[in-house]
N, C-alpha and C positions, 0 to 999 in steps of 0.2 A: 296571844290569847287564842282560845279556841272559840270559833264563831260558828253559830248556826244560822243558816238562811232559810227563811220561810217566804217563798215568793207566791203571791197571790195574783189573780186575775189573768190577764192576756199574755200571749207569747211576747209581746213587746216588752212587758214587764220582766219576763224571764230573761231576755237579753240584757236588760239593765242589771239584773241581779248577777248574771254571768260576768259582766264587766266588773262589778264590785268585788265579786269573789276573786277575780284575777288580780286586782289591785291589792287586796288584802294579803294573798299568798306572796305576792312580790315584796310586800312590806315585812314579810316574816310571820305573819299570822297563820294559824292553822284553821281550816274551814272543815267542820264536822257535820255529819247527818244525825248524830246522836244527841238527843236532848239533855241526857244525863252527863255528857262530856262538855257541854257548852259552858263557857264563861259569859258570853254575850250572844244575845238573840237579835238578828236584824229582820224586821218584817217588812217586805215590800209590798205595799198595800194597793187596793183597788177600790175605786168608788164610782165605777161607771153606772151600775145600777144598784137598786136597794139591797138586793141579796148579797151582792159583792161587798157593799159598804158594811153590812152587818157582820159578814164573815171577817173582814178586816178588824172591826171593833172588837168582836169576840176573841180574836186571836191575840190582840194587843193586851186585853184584860187578862187572858190566860197567862200570857208571858210575864206581865206585871205581877201576878200572883206568885209566879215562881221566883221572881226577884224578892218578894216579900217573905218567902219562905227560905230564903238563903241558898236556893238551888243555883241561881245564876247571879251574876253581878251586875249585868246591865241590859238594857232594853233600848234598841234604836228603831225608829219608824221612819220609813222612806215611802216614796211613790205618791200616788194620786190622792189618797186620803190625807196625807201629810200636806200636800199642796193645797188642797180645798179647804182644810180646817186648821191651817197653821197658827191662827190666832187663838184657837180654842183647845187644841188637842193636848197641850202640856197643862192647862188649867184643870182638865177633866181628869187626867191621869198624871199625877206628880212623880210617879215612879219612872217614867220615861226619861232617859238620859240624854237623847239627842234626836232631832228631827231634821230630815233632809228632803228638800223639794225635788220635783221630778227632774229638774235640770242641774241638780247639785250632787249627783251620786259620786262625782270625782272626789268629793270630800269624805268619803266613807272611811278612809284610813285615819284621818284627823279625828273622826268621830269615835272610832273604836279606841284610838290611843287616849282619848279623854275619860274613858271608863275607869272608875276607881277614884277619880280626882274629886267627886262630889260636885263637879260643875255640870250645869245643863247647857247644852249648845245647840244652836239652830244654824243650818246651812241652807241658804236660799240664793238662787241666782235669777237673773231676768228670765222671765218665762220663755223667751225666744232664743236663749243661749243654746248652742248645739254642742254638747259634750264631744270632744275628739276621741276617736277610736284609739285605744291604748295599745292594742296588739297583745294584751295579757288575758284576754278573756278565757274563762274556763267553761267549756260546754257542759251543761248538766242534764241533757236529755237522756243520757245513758244508752244511746243508739248511735247509729251511723248517720243520723240526721241532726242538722243545726238550723236554727233560724238565722236568717240574715236580715236584720232591720235596716231598710235602705232610706228611711226618711223619719222625721219626727213631727208631731203636731198635725193640724189640719185647718184648711181654710173653708170648709163647707158649711159649718154652722147650721147643721140640722137642728130643728127646734127642740128635739128630745135630748140632745147630747151636750154633755158638759166638757168633752175632751179639749176644745180649743181654749177653754179657760184654764185647763190644768196642765196642758201640754204645749200651748203656744200655737203660732201659725205654722204653716207647712214649711219644713226646711229639709231639703234633700242632703244626704250625706255625699260628699264628692266621690265621683266614680272610682278614682284611683284609690281611696281609702276602702272601698267596698271590694275591689279586686284583690288588694293586698290581704284583707281579712278573709275572703273566700279562700285564697291560696294557703294562708295559714291553716284555716279549717281542714282543707283537703290534705295538707301535709300531716295533720293530726288524726287522719283516718275518717274524716267525714265524707260521705258519698252523696248525700242528698241535702241540697240547700232549699229551705222553704223561705221565700221572700215575703216579708212583712212590712207594713207600716199602717198607719191609719187608712191610708189609700196608696196603692203603689202605682197606679196607672198614670198619675201626673208627675211621676218622678222626673226630676231634672229641670222642670219648667222654671223654677225659682233661681237656678244658678247657671242654666245653659240656654234659656229662653225657649226651649221646646221640649216636648216629651222625649225622654231618653231611655225609657224602659227597654224597648227593642234593642238598642245598642248595648245596654247593660246585659241583656240576656245573651247576646252574641258573645260578649267578652267573658262572661261567666262559663259559657259552653266550651271555651277554649281551655279551661283549666283542667289539667290532667288530674284524674282520680275522682272528679265530680261526675256521678252518673245520672242524677235526677235533679231537676230544677222545677219547683212547684210555686205557683203564684197564689197568694191569698189577698183578698180585699181589693178587688178591682171594681170600682163603681161603673155601672152600666153606661152612663152618659160619656164616660171617658175611654170606653173601649172603642178602638177604631180599627180600620182595615190593616194598617201597617203592624199593630200589635198582633192581630189574629194571624196574618200571614207569617210573622215571625215565629209565633208559637207553633204553627203548622209545619214550618220549614226545619226547625232546630230539633235534632234527634233527642238531645237531653232534656228538652223542656216537656214536662209531663203534659198530657192532654187532660188537664184538670185546671179548674178556676173556681175561686171563691168570689161570687158577685153579689154582695148584699143589696137586696132591693127593698126590704122593709114593708112593702104593700103593693096592692095591685090596683086600688081605687085611685084615680086621677085626683079626686077631691082630698083624700087622705094624704097622698104623696105631696100635694101642694101645702097642706097644713104642716106636714113635717119638714117642709123646706128643702124637700129633695128636688134635684134638678133633672127630673126625668119623667116619664109617663109610661102607662102600661103599654101603649103601642111601641115606644122606644125599647123597652125591656124586651118585648117580644121579637123586635127586629135584631137586637143584639144576640138573643139566644139562637135566633135562626142563622145569623152570620157565623156564630162560633160552631153550630152543628153542621153547617154546610162545609166549612173549611176542615173540620175534624169530626167526622161522624161518630168517632169513638170517645169524644169528650165527656168527661165527668164534671157536671156543673153542680156546685154546692151554692146555697143561698140562705138568707135569713129573713124572718118576717117578724114584725111586731103586732101583737094581738091587743085590741082595746085601747087604741090611741084616743085621745080626747076628741070627742065628736064623732067617733066612728058609729055607724048604724049597723043594724042587722043586714041591710042591703049591701053595705060595704064589706061586711064579713062574708056574705054569700058570694060576692064578686071575687073576693080573695080565694075562697074555696074552689070556684069554678076555674079560676086562673091556675091554681095548684094542680087541678085535675087535668087541665089542658097542657100544661107545660111539662109535667112529669119530671121534675127535677131529680137528679140522682141522690142529692143530699139536701136536706132542709132542716133548719133549726128554727123554732118559734119561741119567742119570748113574750111574756105578758108585759105591757107597757109599764115602766117604772117612772114615776113622778119625781124628778130630781130637781132639788133646790138650785137656782141659778140658771135654769133653762127656760126659754120662752114658753114651751109647752106646759110648764108647771103651773102657769098663770092662766092657761086656757080654761074656758068654761066647758060644761059637758063633759067632766071627767067621769070615767067608766068605773063602776063597782069592781072590786077585785074578783069577786065570784064570777062575774060575767066575762071579765077579761081572761080568767083562767079556763073557763069552759070553751071560749072560742080558741084559745091555744090548743086545748086538748082535742077539739074537733079537727083542727088543722093537722096536728101531729098523727091522729088516728088515720086520716086520709093518706098522709105521707108514708106511714107505715106500710099500708097496702101498696102504694106506688113503688116503694123501695123493695118490697118482696117481688113484685112483678119485674122490675128492672133487673134484680139480682138473678131471678129465674132465667132471664134471657141470656145470661152468661154461662149457664150450664152447657158443658160440651166445648166451650172455648178455652184457648191457652192464654195464660197471662204470665207476664214476668212478675216475680214476687221477691222482694227483699226480706230475707230472714231476720227476725229479730230475737228469736229464742226458741226454747223448747219446753213443752209442758209434759212433765214426767208422768203424771197421773193419767194423761189421756194419749200419751205416746204419739204426740203430734208436734210439728214445729209450727210457730206462729209468725206471720210476716204480713207485709202490706204490699198491695199492687199499686200502680200509678194512680188508681181510683181512690186511694186511701190516705188522707192526710193524717199525720201522727196526732194522736191525743184527741182527735175530734170525730173521726170516721171509724169504720169497722176494720176487721182483720181478715186475712186468709189463713185458714188452718190447713197445713200441708202434711199428708201422709208420705213417708219415704223410707225405704229399706236402707238407704245409705245415710251416713252422717252428713248433715248440712251445717256450714260454718255460718256463725252470726255475721251479718253484713254481706253475705253472698247473694247474687241475684240468680234465680233458678227459674225454669220453665215449669209451670203447673197447669194441668188441665183440671177445669172446674166441674166437680160431679155433684154438688149439692149447695144449698144455701139457706139462709134465714133471712130475716128482714134487713139485717145490717152486716152480716158476715158471709163469707164464702169458704167452701171446703174443697179441697182438691188433692191431687196425686202428682208427685214429681214425675216428669215424663222424659227429662233428658239431663245431660251434664249441666253443671253450673255454667252461667253466662259470665265471662270475663269482660 
């Protein structure tokens, strides 16, 4: 059958989709990007926040309409929305042919094979089951970058987050499996590994008895063909000197870190169930910047958490002004069923949450422009990702730019540049989120 995948939500979801694509191809099915060619549509859903949940539901309804019109033969729903609403989803949308929970994606071939039989199927496993790496994964990023998911689930239980109920407790993927997967990715042309999990800093504690991220980084750095290794989702309370020293000492590890903090007020952090404080966050930022003065720090904040006051918001604003993060995303608090925070009193009106979010993002826009301006005149290594014919420039990313979430570097060059090549670029202009530069020397091998 021809199968169309729609992968919604986070990069961890994308990895699961890539595993399912690999399994289907190995079983003889064809995976297509064209809706008009599809016999079956698989929707890998997200339900982390309200907007993501709405997008997932709207996509399912749209695909069910196509089935009713006879355009496609089947609709399969997987991922977090399927896990969260497994008892309701089929009752609401009878056109759905199969539902797979977050730990049951290994059953995707069985689900597709059942299409056309008229039978409805459900595939769910224990929430703490850890699917084994198949070695058949098909990377879908379309670039020389791939995500490497190093763990599943989470043990933090922040009061606003539904993930532990949907993805289970923290389970590290054995290091030998990760090394084999990384080698396979490299042999297939991948040059950049972006490490992801709900949190990567505690990798290994559950199976090795200690934090093993530094050891993993050393082993990944030894793989021929891998040029960049990027770290996403490092909780500040778990960042320690060993990790920072390892990042600073390994050439292939980008001086880049995504460190979600969510707020700066100690009162709000406590209500969120976070295991850190403003002082601790500032100390970790100082540690990172001292060891790697050129480090790019990305973080996220939640605006309008229940009980947040104007004073809390102002503290967050002053904190952002003081810390001058390189990258910052702000989300309005989303009240999610099944989380402790959903039952908290003093819920904030949407209009006020959004206004606080906008104020933080406006401030960050100014900071981002100032930070980018300081890069004018500097040279950066840039990985080329494509060419824009209308503008006659190449587009790429520096170590400061995570794929799909950060900005780009636009490169002017008189010589042809190959996609995937690393080149030296001098920066001569900027905007709030992008850089503009000129090729200055030969490609870097």
